[in-house]
N, C-alpha and C positions, 0 to 999 in steps of 0.2 A: 378504208378510212374510218369506218365505224369501229373496227377492232382496235385501231390506233387510239381513237378517242376513249374507248373503254379502258384500255391499259393506262392512259394518262389519268383517267378518273380514279382508278384503283390506287395509283401511286399517290395522288393528292389526298385521297381518303386515308391511306395508311400513314401519311405524314402527319395527319391531324390526331392520330391515336397516341395516347400517352405511352412513353417508352417504359419497359419493365426495368425497374431499378434493381441493381445488384445488392449483395449483402453489405458492401461498404457504403453504398448510398443510403441504405436503410439505417445502418448504424449511425451515420452522420445526421440523418434526419431525426432519428429518435433522440439522439444525444443533445440536440439543439432545440427541441420542442418542449416547452413546459407542460406538465401534466395538467389536465383540466380539473379545476376544483369545483366540487358540487356546492351550489349555493343553498346551504342548509341552515341559514341564519334564522329563517322563520320557524323551523322545527325546534331549533335550540331555544328560541325565545319562548315558544309555547311550552316546552318541557320545563323551562325554568319557572314559568308561571304556575304550572301544575304542581311543581314541587312545593311551592309555597314557602312561607317563612316558618319552618318548624323549629321553634325555639325551645323545646322541652329538654328532657333528659338526653334524647338522641343528639341534640345540638351540642350539648356539653361534652358528650363522649366523642363526637366527631372532632370538636376543637382540640380535645386532649390528644387524640390520635394524630391529628395534623401537627401539633406541636412536637410530639415525639419523633414523627417522621422528619420534620425540619431539622431538629437537633441531631438526629442520626445522620442525615445527609451531610450536614455541615462537618460533623466529626469524620465521616468517611472521606469527604473532599479534602479536609485538612490533612488527614493521615496520608492520603494519596499524593498530595503535593509535597509533603516532607519526603516520602519515599522516592518520588521522582527527582527531587533535588539531590538526595543522597546518591541515586543512580547516576546522575549527571556528573557528580563529583568523582564517582568510581571510574568513569570513563577517563577523566583527566588523570587520576592516580595511576591508571594502568599504563599511561604513556611514560611514566617516570621510571619504570623498571622493565627490563627485557626478559627476566626470568624470576622464578620464585626465590624468596630469601632463604638462606641457610641459617638455622638456629642452633645454638649450643645446648649441651645437656643441662646447663645451669638454668636455662630459660624454660625447660619443660615443665617445672613445677608450677609456673605461673600461667600455663596455657591449658586450655581444655583439649580433650581428645579430638574434637572436631577440627582443631587448628593444626594438628600434627599428622603427617603421613609417614607411618613407620616403615613403609615399603620403599621409600626413597631417601633414606638416610636423614630422617628428621627434617624434611623440607616443609616449610610453612606454606599453606595454601593462601598466600597473599595475592593481592591484585597485581597483575603484570600483563604486559602485551609483548608477545614475541614478534620479531620483525616479519613483515608480510602477513600478519594476522588478518584473515578475511572476516572475522567477526567484528572487528573494530579497525577498519583500514585507514591508513593515512592517505593512500591513493589507490583507487581500484578502477580498472578499465575492463569492460566486458562487452562481448559481441556474440550474439546468439542468432540462430536461424530457426524460424518456426514454420511448421507445415500443418495446414488445417484440412480436414476432410471436406470443407466447403469450397475446395479449389482455390484457396487463398493461402499465400505464403507471406511471411513477414520477416523483416530484419530488425532485431532488437539490439540497440546500442545504449550503453550507459557509462558515464564517467562520474565518479564521486570522490571527494576529497574532504579531509577534516583533521582536526586535532582536538583531543579531549572530547568535551561534550558538544562541540559545534562542528557542523559539516555542511557541505553544499553538494548538490548533484544536478546533472543534466542528462536527460534520457530522450531517445528518439525511437519510436516504433513506426516503421514504414510498412504498411499493409498493401499488398498487390492482388488484384483480381481481374484477369483478362484485360490488361491494359489500363484498368482503373487503379488509382492510387489514393491512399488516405494516410496522412502523416500526422502523428501525435507526438508533440514535444512538451516536456515538463522541466521546469527549472525550480528547484526546491531548496529551502534552508532547513537543516536537520538539527533537532535537539537529540543528542545521542546518549542513551542510558545503558549502563552495564550492570547486570545482575550476576556477579561472579565473573569468571574468566571465559565462560562458555555460552553465555547468553546475552544478547544485546537487543534493544528495542528502541527504534527511532520514532519521534513525532516530527513530521515534515510538512511544511506548508509553502506554497509558492504559486506560480502562474503557469498556465498551460496554453498551448496553441494547437488547434486542429485545422489542418489544411486538406481539403477535399474538393468538392464542387465550389466551396467558398472558404474563406478564412475566418476562424472564430477564435476569440480569446476568452479565457475563463480562469477560475481559481481552482487550485488542486490541493488535496490533503492526502497524505500517505502515512502508513505505519509499518515500515519494514521490520521484520523480526528474523533474527538468525540464532540458531541453536546448534552447538557443536556436541555431538554424541560420541565422537571418536577423534583422536588427534588429527586424523586425515580427512574426516568427513563432517560436513555440517549441512543442516537443513535451512532453507530460507522461505519465508512467506512474505510476499511483497504486495499488499493491497493498496490500490490507488482509487480515490474518488474525485471526479472532476465535474465542474458545473459550468455549462455553456448556455447563456441566454435563458436561464431558468430551467434548462434540461439537465440531465445528469448522465455520466458515463462511469461505469465501475470496471476496474481491472483487478484481477486476482491472479497472482503468479506463485506457483509452488515449484521448488527445485531442490535437488540433491546435488551436492558439490563435493568433488574430490580435490584436495589441496596438497601441493607438494612445493615447499619453499615459497616461491613467489608466483607460481603458476597453478591454475586450477581448471578443471573440466566440469561442465554443468549439463544436466539433463532435467527436464521439467515439463510442466503443463501450465498453459496460460489461457485466460478467457477474458474477452471484452463483452460487456452487456449494456444495452440501453433500451429501455422499454421492453418490447417483445422480441428484439433482435439480439442475437448472441453469436459471437465468433470465438472459436476455441481451437486449440491444437497443441501438439507436443513440440518442444524445442530442444536444441542442444547447441553447445558452444564452448568457448574458452574465456578465461579472464586472467588478468594480472593484478596482484595485490601487493602493495608495499607498505 
């Protein structure tokens, strides 16, 4: 009887101990907890008092430097906005042609050498988009499988559609760990920019949802970049930053993609990180691009 009571006591004691959370639980917890902010208002006030009101020559120099910095920043921002607007227009222009334009010999005298490709029968390097172009897709469906050394596997699915400079996407990342699941879903609106025919850069913003031990909603920002270095090969970098309840989750995905007509194969590396918790692994899969 005493042995039986001892076993019952051990069981009750063990049930009161906190369970050891897995990597997915840690990632969810870190991503939804806002970082503590140190209350350094007192020190900042004291430092501002100690600095005093130094109005001499140093004050005039500081004011002049500040004015220059402000003007330079405004100029850089204005120039960047103009370039981004041009790049968005280039995305729309690429949808108007399926192949480069042919030019006649009479037009060569009005063109610079950079606009002429002598190896391809005087083809102009104009903006165009071939059918199925994965750099600027009209519709792209992808499915990848990820394996992590943390005994975690994941299914990565994404669908994106667009025309010209405007696009939308929806992605789902389903992470599994010993019967535990964490599902990350993002729905984004893209501003798509083209810098030539072989480089694209999107600015995307939308909403995200995290389903694990609880359900969380947040805002998401992404900047997918695709660069083609060969007619059949392109590189993609897809960073995503999500905010949940003041916490943050960062995703970074790197991949090399082989493309043939409307079908492609992908190999790459992806990482999720929040606070001190990080999950990463290699993935492979296929995609369709139209």
